[in-house]
DRENDREN-696341 format. One record per residue (C-alpha): residue in one letter; x, y, z. Coordinates in steps of 0.2 Angstrom, whole numbers, plus 5000, padded with zeros to 4 digits. Example, Ala and Ser with C-alpha at 12.3 -4.5 7.8 and 13.67 -1.06 7.14 Angstrom:
// DRENDREN-696341
A506249785039/S506849955036/
// end
This chain:
// DRENDREN-696341
X509750675369/X510450795380/X510050785398/X509950935407/X510350955426/X508651025430/X507750875418/X508750755428/X508150825444/X506550835438/X506550645432/X507150585448/X505650675458/X504350595447/X505150425449/X505050445467/X503050475464/X502850325451/X503450145448/X504550055440/X504349905427/X505949855431/X505149835448/X503749745437/X503849645451/X502649695465/X501949815452/X501149705440/X500249565451/X500549645469/X499249795464/X497949655463/X498149595479/X499049445474/X500749405480/X502349385469/X503149215472/X505149215467/X506449095471/X507749225474/X508649095488/X508248935481/X506648935490/X504948985486/X504449145496/X503549305494/X504649445486/X504449575499/X505249445511/X506849415501/X508149535510/X508849605493/X508549705478/X507549575466/X506649655450/X505349535443/X504549525427/X502949405426/X502149335410/X500849465409/X502349595408/X503349505397/X501649495385/X501349675388/X503149735384/X503549625371/X505249585381/X505949415378/X507749405381/X509149485392/X509249655382/X507249685385/X507449625403/X508949765407/X507949895396/X506649865411/X507849855426/X508650015435/X510349985438/X510749865423/X511249895407/X511949795392/X512949775377/X512449655366/X512849595347/X514049735342/X515349615337/X514349455336/X512749405343/X513649295357/X514549445362/X513649495379/X514049615392/X512949645406/X513349785420/X512449775437/X512849925448/X514549955440/X515049775439/X515349735419/X515649565411/X517249585401/X517149545384/X518149375382/X518249345402/X516749255411/X515149335414/X514749445430/X512949395429/X512349205431/X511149135419/X509849015426/X508548945417/X507348805428/X508348785440/X510048755430/X511448855428/X512048895411/X514048945409/X514248995391/X514249205390/X513349165371/X511849105379/X511449275390/X510549365377/X509649205368/X507849165372/X507549035382/X505848945377/X504249015382/X504449125397/X503449125413/X504349235424/X505849345424/X506949375441/X508449485441/X509649475457/X510649625461/X512349605470/X513349445472/X512449285471/X513749175471/X513549085488/X511549045482/X511649035462/X513448985460/X514649025446/X514949185439/X513549265449/X514649425456/X513649555449/X512049465450/X510849335444/X509649335429/X508249185435/X507149135420/X505649005423/X504848945408/X503048865405/X502848685412/X501448555405/X499948555413/X498448435415/X497748495400/X498148545382/X498448735380/X499748835368/X499848995359/X500649065343/X501049245340/X501849335323/X502449505320/X502949615306/X503849785307/X504949895297/X506549835289/X505749665285/X505749615301/X504949465305/X504549375321/X503549215326/X503449105342/X502348965346/X502048835361/X501248695364/X501048605383/X500048445385/X500048295397/X500648105395/X499448015403/X499148065421/X500948095427/X501948175413/X501748305401/X502848405387/X503048585381/X503748615363/X504148795360/X504948865345/X505449055339/X506149135323/X506649305317/X507249395303/X507649555298/X508749665286/X509449785298/X509349965300/X510949985288/X511549975270/X513349935265/X513650065249/X514949985243/X514249805241/X512449905239/X511749785251/X511049775268/X512349665277/X512749775290/X511449715303/X510449585296/X510149425305/X509049255304/X508949155320/X507849015326/X507648905340/X506848745346/X506448715366/X505748535372/X505248495389/X504648335396/X504248325415/X503448155424/X503248105441/X504347935443/X503047905459/X502348005473/X503948095479/X505048095464/X504948185447/X506148225433/X506148365421/X507148325404/X507548475392/X508348505374/X508748645364/X509348695348/X509648855341/X510348925325/X510849105319/X511549185303/X511849365300/X513249495301/X514649545313/X515749695318/X514349815316/X515649975321/X516450125313/X518050195318/X518150365323/X519750475326/X520250575343/X521650665336/X521350845343/X522750935335/X522150905317/X520450945322/X518850935311/X518550765306/X519950685314/X519450755332/X517550685333/X516450655348/X515850465346/X513950525349/X514050665333/X514750535321/X513650495305/X513850305302/X514250245285/X514850055280/X515750015265/X516849865269/X517249755253/X517049615263/X515149545269/X515449515286/X514549345294/X513949275310/X513649105313/X513049025329/X512548865333/X511948805352/X511448635357/X510948605375/X510248425385/X509848445403/X509048325415/X508448375433/X507848255446/X506848295463/X506448175477/X505648245492/X505948135508/X504748235518/X505748335529/X506948355516/X507248365497/X508548315485/X508748405470/X510248365457/X510448405438/X511548395425/X511848485407/X512748465392/X513148625380/X513848655365/X513748815357/X515048845342/X515349045336/X516249105321/X516249275312/X517049345296/X517449515292/X518549665283/X520149705294/X520649855301/X522449875297/X522349975279/X523050145287/X524550045295/X525149975277/X525149815284/X524749735267/X525949855257/X527449785267/X528649765253/X528549945250/X529149965269/X530749865268/X530049695271/X530649545260/X529849525243/X529049345240/X527749295226/X526349315242/X526849485248/X527049545231/X525349475225/X524449555241/X525549725238/X524849725219/X523149685224/X522949825236/X523649955225/X522549895211/X520949905222/X521550075229/X521750155211/X520150075204/X519150155220/X520150335219/X518650465226/X517450325232/X516550425248/X517050355262/X516850445281/X517650585285/X519250615289/X519550475277/X519950475257/X520650365243/X521950425234/X522950365220/X524050235231/X523550155249/X525150235255/X524650335270/X524450525267/X525650565281/X526950475271/X526150535251/X525250685254/X524850725236/X524350535231/X524050435246/X522550385255/X521850395273/X520850225279/X519650205295/X519350045298/X518349915286/X518850015269/X518049955252/X519949915247/X520949755249/X522249845259/X521549815276/X521449625274/X520249515284/X519749435299/X519049255307/X518749245324/X517949085332/X517449035349/X516848855351/X516348785369/X515848635375/X515248615394/X514748465405/X514148505422/X513148465437/X512348505454/X511648395468/X510748495483/X509948425497/X508848555508/X507548575522/X505748545516/X504848625532/X503948785538/X504848795554/X506148935558/X507648845553/X507948805534/X509448745526/X510348675511/X512148585506/X512748545491/X514248525477/X514548555458/X515548525446/X515948595429/X517148545415/X517348655398/X518248635384/X518448795372/X519448845358/X519849025353/X520549085338/X520849265330/X521549245311/X522149395301/X522349365283/X522749455266/X521449495254/X521649445237/X519949485231/X519449305234/X518349305249/X518949245267/X519449075271/X518548985287/X520148885291/X521048975304/X522848945296/X523048965277/X524848945271/X525649075259/X525049065241/X523249015246/X521749135240/X521849215259/X523549175267/X523649205284/X524749335291/X524349345310/X523649205320/X523249195340/X522349015342/X522248915359/X521348795367/X520748805385/X520148685397/X519248725414/X518748625429/X517748695442/X517348605459/X516148695472/X515448645488/X514148765496/X512748785511/X511648905518/X510648925534/X509049035537/X508549065554/X506849155560/X507249225578/X505549275578/X503949335566/X504849505564/X506849445564/X507649345552/X509449295547/X510549195534/X512149145531/X512649055516/X514449005511/X515348935494/X516948865491/X517348875472/X519148795465/X519448835446/X520748735437/X521248805420/X522448775408/X522948825389/X523848745376/X524448865359/X523848795344/X524848925331/X526148835321/X528048905321/X527948985304/X528249155298/X527049285291/X527349295272/X526649485272/X528049555285/X529249405288/X528849415306/X528449265317/X526449225314/X526249245332/X527349375342/X527449235358/X528149105348/X530049055352/X531449045338/X531048855337/X529748735345/X527948785351/X527348905364/X527448795381/X525748745389/X525148855405/X524148825419/X523448895434/X522248875449/X521049005454/X520048985472/X518949085483/X517549075498/X516149175493/X515049205509/X513449295511/X512549365526/X510849445527/X509749515541/X507949565538/X506849665552/X504849645547/X503849745557/X502349705548/X501849595534/X501949715520/X503549785526/X505349725524/X506949825531/X508449715525/X510349725525/X511649585516/X513349575511/X514349465501/X515949415491/X515949395472/X516949305462/X517449295446/X518949175441/X520549225433/X521049145415/X522149165401/X522349275385/X522749215369/X524749165370/X525749315363/X524549445368/X525849525381/X527349515369/X526249595355/X525949755365/X527649785372/X528449765355/X527149905347/X526450025361/X527750015376/X529250075364/X529950255369/X528950335354/X527450305360/X527650265377/X526050185383/X526450115398/X525149995398/X525249825405/X524449675397/X524849485403/X524449335395/X523649285412/X522449385419/X521949375439/X520449345446/X519149465451/X518449485469/X517049605476/X516449645493/X514549715492/X513549785505/X511549825501/X510349905515/X508649945511/X506849945514/X505349885503/X503549855505/X501749925500/X500550055507/X498550095504/X498049915503/X499449875492/X499150015480/X500850085481/X502249975481/X504150035485/X505849965486/X507250085492/X509050025494/X510850095496/X512449995491/X514250005491/X515449875484/X517349865482/X518049765467/X519749705467/X520649655450/X519149705440/X519149615424/X519249735407/X519349705389/X520549815381/X520649825360/X522249855352/X522349915334/X524049945324/X525149885310/X525049715318/X523149705315/X521849685330/X522149615345/X520849575361/X521349545379/X520849555397/X521649665409/X521249695428/X520949855436/X521649835453/X520349925465/X518749995460/X517350075473/X515550085468/X514150155479/X512350205474/X510650225478/X509050145471/X507050185471/X505750095463/X503950125465/X502350075457/X500550165459/X498950095456/X497950245451/X496350155449/X495849975442/X496649955426/X497950105425/X499550085433/X501050215434/X502750145435/X504350215438/X506250195446/X507950285447/X509750235449/X511150325452/X512950255453/X514550345458/X516150235454/X518050285455/X519550185451/X520550185466/X522150085458/X522750035441/X524349955439/X523949905419/X523650115417/X524150195432/X523550375426/X521850315424/X521750335445/X520150435449/X519050395433/X517550305432/X517150125431/X516950085414/X515350035406/X514550105420/X513150245415/X512950365430/X511150345432/X509550265424/X507850315423/X506350215419/X504650295417/X502950215410/X501150185411/X499850045409/X498050035406/X497149875403/X495449895405/X493849815397/X492849895384/X491549765384/X491349585392/X492549495379/X493649645373/X495049745384/X495949895379/X497849885382/X499050005381/X500850025387/X502250165385/X504050135394/X505350285393/X507150225398/X508550365401/X510350295401/X511450425408/X513250455403/X514450315401/X516250285397/X516950145391/X518750145395/X519850175409/X520650305400/X519350465401/X519750645399/X521550635396/X522650645381/X523750485377/X525150455364/X524650355348/X525450265334/X525350435325/X526450525338/X527750375333/X527350405313/X527350585311/X529150635314/X529750515302/X528450555290/X528350685274/X527550795286/X528850805298/X527650855312/X528250845331/X527650685339/X526350775351/X525150825336/X524650625333/X524150625351/X522350575355/X521150665368/X519950555374/X518650675382/X517550665367/X517450465370/X515950475382/X514150425376/X512950555382/X511350535391/X509950465379/X508250425382/X507150265372/X505350275373/X504350115368/X502550105364/X501149975362/X499249985359/X498049865356/X496549755359/X496449595368/X495049465367/X494849305379/X495949195367/X496749345355/X497649495354/X498149635341/X499449745345/X500449895335/X502049935343/X503350065340/X505150035349/X506250195350/X504750285344/X505650455343/X506950375333/X508150435344/X510050405338/X511250345350/X512750225352/X512550055359/X514550045363/X516150155361/X517550045361/X519150155364/X520850095356/X522050205365/X523450185357/X522650205338/X521950355341/X520150335341/X518550225345/X517650105336/X515850135340/X514350015337/X512550115334/X511050065345/X509350025337/X508350145327/X506450145325/X505449995324/X503749995320/X502549855318/X500949755322/X500849595331/X499549455332/X499349325343/X498149175348/X498049065362/X497048905366/
// end
């Protein structure tokens, strides 16, 4: 979908008159005259009284939209975008107002479930039991909600056990054999205790087929989760909340196509990321496995004037993926022909590669790719050679295995005032210990599949040719406090402060051996003898937050706030810096890119001012806010591809400025009919970037220029026992760059190879123009139509009703000469039935 300037202005004008589901907040209950109660400052208060932008999705809205995870919440919220599940299920990056969570670093958005902070980014897009209410807070929330809340926080409340037996079950079926079922039961256990047991199951064949394997193994997935909750009163003033969670996922991974941006070659070598026709044909069935175990306990004791809250969490998340490699076009696995010393392993690998290429000559692959008689790149063998994109049907690109296993133990103790007086306060401490192992292994493909062991010796069925493998430890200590004071009925002020210390260390686990394919060290950071030395660093930050609020009447709040956001620095896999320097910061390419094995902490200073309230007896609600944020050392994910294989790293962008404006509104036309709409406009600029100095002046990556939400909901009775329910949500996401390199031309590996190739072309012919790596604006329409009885519903739904083709993400690999793109979800039409008691 192409959005013209006039269409954009029309949409903004419409949004100013309508409301926002994202601001589903006062829209859903407020229009009925009820107050929305939130916990945005760790205390129960009216939404209108919170001196900050908060979007709320209540239980009714969750049911009527079908949203049950962060991806669904983000789609309904202005100024929030999400990239999730492109590489693997746990790979989630949420962008709020220009601050993005860098892949392989910590999240920028805190996930708080029933008052407990979860620290593993893999859990951001998981379902979290039976949902009751979602609060999305924007701007730095570290002083209130703690770690990794630089951009905001997602605060989730789930169902609590009540005094009577209740429950619900829901089942849906849609195209692509997409089946989903959820259920929960809640029951009391005596007079002072109760439990909730929730389950969720989803399976799908996915939208895309692998044409080589002739199977739908591109985006298929099966996932189930079980959540248990037990709550009890241990006395008149004490209660306990125990929770347990188990989740298991299996499916596909690395849902990407490679797209070239070599302008001088033209045609399919110079392709816009939005115009690419997707094709999948890897000879390796990509897999993704994720297993999650959580246990938590929360204790509350009411002393009368104060309340003590203490909680502890144990979390264990194991993730792994296997997939085809990316190296075929750079001849890593035909290295004996390029001068590496011959041995039994690399000769076997070479023979396998040549045989598979010869057998597949002419097999249709994405343009500009083609498979000739031999795997030698066409620039060296124009008559008989091949051009491979990533993930080819031959064995010449090898295999990849990635793991990320993390165990967390965390806890918090907080003492807060417990009165209705003008002064409210809280004090607390927080601690966290993380053990994390991260490994990326590239192996030779001998036609015998992918080993799930990171290191496989020469002579094995899947010998390892490159390995990054590190163990990371993190210890976090924090103290926090806040004071809120009501000087009068109209003027309120608050100050919060948090001090964090993160001690991090890394140990390299790569054996000091040689790659049997190329003869080089298996990891470029390895010394001549011995192992890579351990590293450690400490990252500290004070996070203040100040809020001011003026309420001229009970339904209007004029507010301002300022705060500091913080994300700890950390370590890339050891050897990353050495690999980039050896392959790209060489005269023939001159990438001029700086990657360090240790990346710096991220710090942001954010200011927001706005007005929120309601008009015409709560028939119209609104929230208008403007914001300005300066991010120092923004963490950013970079992807490198070459003859060495692939590399994932985190770099720093020295300084980024973000400013914008956001409007939300809701209109109740008549009883049972609401309109809602919102618009967010964000302007960002890179002010300094030592990692890539030539990108100064470009936009913040992963930040949409604007988001627009428009929609309507009708919920009206047909008779005394039957309601007609219709819901429409239309989301427009503005143009988005996914890298710091934007309207620019850069040298690539091909710039180095062409002068020495059989074509003997000058190096500049291999340069890539990244003006075509921007995702254009697109719109997605979701519809739901159904009938609701007193305790049942029957609903037809259509997600992406217009079947808009758009990309979920484009990852430019600058020195590779192109981007890796992943598609967004296509049209899903189905029916849902539900019953509650």
